[in-house]
C-alpha positions in Angstrom: 119.9 -161.6 -9.1 119.3 -158.0 -7.9 118.3 -155.8 -10.7 120.0 -152.8 -9.0 123.6 -154.1 -9.6 126.1 -151.7 -11.2 127.4 -152.1 -14.7 130.8 -153.2 -13.4 129.1 -155.8 -11.2 127.2 -157.1 -14.2 130.4 -157.3 -16.3 132.2 -159.2 -13.6 129.3 -161.7 -13.3 129.2 -162.3 -17.1 133.0 -162.6 -17.3 133.0 -164.9 -14.3 130.4 -167.2 -15.9 132.0 -167.7 -19.2 134.2 -170.6 -20.2 135.9 -171.7 -23.4 134.5 -174.7 -25.2 135.9 -176.7 -28.1 133.8 -176.6 -31.2 133.0 -180.3 -30.7 131.9 -179.8 -27.1 129.7 -176.9 -28.1 128.1 -178.9 -30.9 127.5 -181.8 -28.6 125.8 -179.6 -26.0 123.4 -178.4 -28.6 122.7 -181.9 -29.8 122.1 -183.1 -26.3 119.7 -180.2 -25.7 117.8 -180.7 -29.0 118.4 -177.1 -30.0 119.1 -177.9 -33.6 115.8 -179.5 -34.4 113.9 -176.8 -32.6 115.6 -173.8 -34.2 115.6 -175.5 -37.6 111.8 -175.6 -37.5 111.6 -172.0 -36.6 112.1 -170.5 -40.0 115.1 -172.3 -41.3 113.2 -175.0 -43.2 110.8 -172.5 -44.6 113.6 -170.3 -45.8 115.4 -173.3 -47.3 112.2 -174.3 -49.2 111.7 -170.8 -50.5 115.2 -169.9 -51.6 117.2 -173.1 -51.8 120.5 -174.3 -50.5 122.7 -171.9 -52.5 121.1 -169.0 -50.6 121.9 -170.7 -47.3 125.5 -171.2 -48.5 125.7 -167.5 -49.3 124.3 -166.6 -45.8 127.0 -168.8 -44.3 129.7 -167.1 -46.3 128.3 -163.7 -45.4 128.5 -164.6 -41.7 132.1 -165.7 -42.1 133.0 -162.5 -43.9 133.8 -164.2 -47.2 131.2 -162.4 -49.3 129.7 -159.0 -49.2 126.0 -158.2 -48.3 125.3 -157.7 -52.0 125.8 -161.4 -52.8 122.7 -162.8 -51.1 120.7 -159.7 -52.2 121.8 -160.3 -55.8 120.9 -164.0 -55.6 117.4 -163.1 -54.4 116.9 -160.6 -57.1 117.9 -163.2 -59.7 115.2 -165.5 -58.4 112.5 -163.0 -59.2 
């Protein structure tokens, strides 16, 4: 790819390369590639050991917009 392309050309390339996947297909692609084990070993297991599964649950709810940022922060403060 030529690094001198315009922004519009880049946008067109990105939009032309995307495709919609079902959640099951997306999950299967990651399983086949072995991504879950690799990324889980890069900090996830350490974080889980330090803060426990309730903290992970709060992070998930934060990502989904079901709790505010203060919820995981309050949880960590309560651990101290």
